[in-house]
Structure formats: structure tokens, C-alpha cells
N, C-alpha and C positions, 0 to 999 in steps of 0.2 A: 716126266713121271718115270719113264723107262730108265733114265739115267740114275735116278735115286734108288730104284729097285736093284739095279746092277751094283751100285755102290754098296748097298746094305749086304747083298749076297756076297760080294767080293770081300768085304771086311770079314765076314764069317769064315770064308775059305782061307784067307790069309792067316788069321790069328788062331784058328782052330785046327788047321791041317799042316801048316808050315812050321815044323819043329826047328828047322835051321834058323829061321828068323828070330824065334823066341830065344833060342840058345845064344845067338849072336848078341841080342840085347842084354842077356844076363851077363855075358862076358865083358861087355863094355862098362867099365867102372863109372864113367861119367854120365851114362844114360840109363834111365829107368822108365818103365812103362806101366800103365794100368789100363785094363779093359773091363768094361761092365756091360752086361747084357740083361735087359729087362723084357719079360714076356708075361702077358696076361690077356684074358679074354673071357667071353661068356656067350651062351646061346640059350634062347628061349623060343619055344615053338608052341603052336596052338592058336587060340583066339588072338593072342598078342605074340608076334614073332620079332625076334631081335638077335642079330649076330654082331658081336663086337670083337675087336682085336687091337691090342696095343703092343708095339715092339719098340725097343730103344737100344741103342748101341753108343757107348761112350768110350773113346780112346784118348789116352793122354801120354805123350812122350815128353819127358822132363830131362833136360841136360843142364849142366852148370851154367851155360851161356844162353840157352833158349828153351822155350816150351811150346809145344804144338798140341792143341786140344780140339777134338771134334765131337759134337753131340748131335746124333742123328736119331730121329724118332718117326714113327708112323702110327696113325690111329685110324681105324676103320669102324664104321657103325652103320648098319643097315636095319631100319626099323619098319616093319610092315611093308617090306619090299622097296622102301625108299632109302637111298643112300644119303645120310645126313652128315657123315664124316668120311672123308677119304683124303686125309691131311698128312702132308710131309712137313718136317721141320729139320733144318740143318743149320748149325752154328759152328763155324770154324774160326778159332782164334790163334794168334801167334804173338809171342812176346820174346824180345831179345834183352838179356840181362848184361849190361856193361860191367857190373860189379856184383859181388856176392851179397851185399846188403839188400838189393832189390827194392830200394826205396823209391826210385824213379827209373822207368824204363820205357822204350818205345814199344807200341803194340799195334796190331792190325786185326781186322775181323772181316768175315764174309758170312752173310745170313741169307737163307732161302726158306720160304714157306709158301704153302697154298692152304686155303681154308674155305670149306663149303659154307660154314655158318656165316662168315663175314663176306662171302662171295668174292674171295680173292683167288683169281685164276693162277697167278704166280707173282711172287714178290722177291726182288733181289735188293739186298742192302750190303754195302761194303764201305770201309773207311779205315782210318789210322789215327793214332793219338798217343797219349801218354798214360801210364799206369803206375800204381804203387801197391806194395804188399806190406802194410804196417804191422801185421800180426801173422806169424808163421811159426808154430810150435807143435808139439805132440797133441795138444788139446784143441787148439783153435787156429783158424786160417781166415784171413780177410784180404780180398783183392778188390781194388777200385780202379776202373779204367774209364777215361774220358776221351772221346773221339769225335772227329768230324767225318762226314761221309756223304754218300749219295744213295738215293732210293729210286728204284724203277718198279712200280706196282701196276699190274693189269687187273682191273676189277670186272666183274660181270654185272655192269650197270654204270650209270653216270649221275644219278640224282643223290647228292650227298647232303647229310645234315652237318651244320656248322662249317660249311665251306661254300664259297662262291664259284669254285672251279668245277664245272659240270663236264667232266670228261672221264672216260673209263681208264685212261692211262695217266697215272700221276707220277711225275718225275721232279724231284727237288733235292736240295741239300739237306743234310741232317746234322743235328747235335745229339750225341748219345752218351748216357752215363750207365755203366754196368757195375753191379756190386755182386760179389760172390763170397759167401760166408759159410764156413763149415765149423761145426763144434762137436766134439766127441764127449759122450757121457757114459756112465755105468761101465767103467773099466774097459773102454773101447768097444763095447757091445752095441751102443746106441749112437747113431750118427745123425745129427741135424744139419740140413743144408738149406740155404736161403739164397735165391737168385732174384735180383731185381733189375729190370731194364726200364730206362726212361728214354724215349726217343722223341725229339722235337724237330718239326719241320722248320727250315729256315725261310720258307716261302709264306707260310701262314701261321700266325701265333696260335690259332685254335687247333691246329693239326698236331696232336701229340698222342703217343701210345704209352701205356704203363703195363708191364708184365710183372707179376708177383708169383713166384713159384717156390714155396717152401716144401720140404720133404723130410720124412723121418724114416730111418732104416734100422732094422734090428739085425745084427750080424750073428748068424748061427755058427759059422766057422769061417775059415779063410776064404772059401770060395762061394758060399751061399748066404744070402740075406733076404729079408722080406721088407717091403717098404710101403709107405702111404705118401702119395704125392698130390699136392693141391696146385692147380694151375688157374690163376686168375688173370684175365686179359681185358684191358679197357682201351678202346680206341675212340677218341673224342670225335673224329671225323669218320663217319660210317654211312653206308648206303641206307636209303629208306626202303622198307620200314624196320630195318634191323636195329636192335638196341645196342648201346655202346659197350656193354659189359657182358662177358660170358665166363663161366668157370666150370671146372670139372675136378672131381675127386677120384683118384685112381689107386687101386691096391695091386701090388705086383710082387714078383719074385725076381731077384737079381742074381746073376752068376758073375763072379768077379775073378779076374786073372791079373797077375802083375809080378814085377820083379822086385 
């Protein structure tokens, strides 16, 4: 937990105070970067009390030969004195492009999250595979990545639905498909994003996850935009008596920087 807080604060300090780093990226012709910061929250007090906070930071470094992308987010929700969300999510992806067409290229990923709703104390996933970008123009972008990997998840419990493995630590191989689709509308003012993850355990056929995260952002100017984000998550293997599906709808403000 402390590591991710330091990572989030460190990213703020690096990209918002270090002018030399930004200037160096601007001068490098083959290297471009994008930084997006999302902040939202609410507070209710009285008979019903609730405090919520959502933070998100996305950084992308794009070179002719490689691309490094990191998506880091944090969501906190305390309702009537009970913390129901104190969740971190981090996805780091790397791709190497052997040619300019980017039709096929090697890719790797690392994923971390914890989730109070699913009673996941910590989850690490990592792997490598092959990707393709069949569409990449001013209006649309489509990336598909297929990887194999490994999972190490520590649960707060051991009684699972749809699984015969009763143990709080689940470790197994993975097959994962990742789709990232962007589409620009209304003269580059409206941006639709869709991310889909499908993760299949190689140990149990019934153990699979599906994450579906569409979002819509309205660009006010070069630096500011407002967004609606929907996050749907389905885990077929889950602890009793938790349900397999959870979703959340978020409204946020985004601050964007880039070269």
C-alpha cells in the first residue's frame, strides 16, 4: 500500500515539477509522451455519512520502436464509518515495434490490484505475448494483445464458489486477451474509449475474469476534459457469499499534458 502511495505522489512530482524532463521529451523527435490526471470525490454528512475519493494517473511514452504505458488509480469509499473501498489498481504494459506497420509485435504486462469488495488482499499478474494494431489513424485506434502469464492472489477467505480449491492463496498460469479501442467524435471534442480484459486460469476452466470499462470524455481545451467512466467486473470464481459481478459509474475531471 505504501509503495503505491509513493508511486502516485512521485509521478505527480516528476511530471508537474521537473521542467527539464518535459523539455527533454519535447526535444527528442522520436519520443512523445502523454499524461492524464483524473480527480473526483464527494462528501455526505448527517444521518447518512459518506466520503469518497477517486484518483487516476495515466502516463504513456511512445517511441518509434517501443511504447510504455502505465495506468494507476485509487478509489476510497467510507460509508457510515465503514470502509467499503480502499482499492489500488495498476497496469503497466510494454510493447516493442520491430517495424513501422505495428501489425505484430512482442508485448509484456504487469498488473496489481487489491479490492475490499472481492476481499482480495493483493493480486499480482504478469506475462508476455504478442500484439497487433490493425487500426491507427486520427479518428480511431485499436490494439489487441494476447498473452500468457502467471497469477499470485491472496484472498481474505478460502471458501470459493465454482472452485474445488479451498485456499486463500491462489497461484496459477493465465491466458489473457486485452482489447483497447479509442474513437474520436465531434471534431476531436468527444473521445470514446473501450477496454476489455479477459483472463482465463490454466488450472481451472471455471476460473475466469471479465473486465469491461468504457468511458466517454468531452474535451474542453488542450488540457482539460470531463468524463463518464463505467467499470464492470465479473469474476466467476469468488468468495462466498460475494456475488460474481460488480460495477461502478464514475464522473470525473481530467487534466491532460503531452508533447
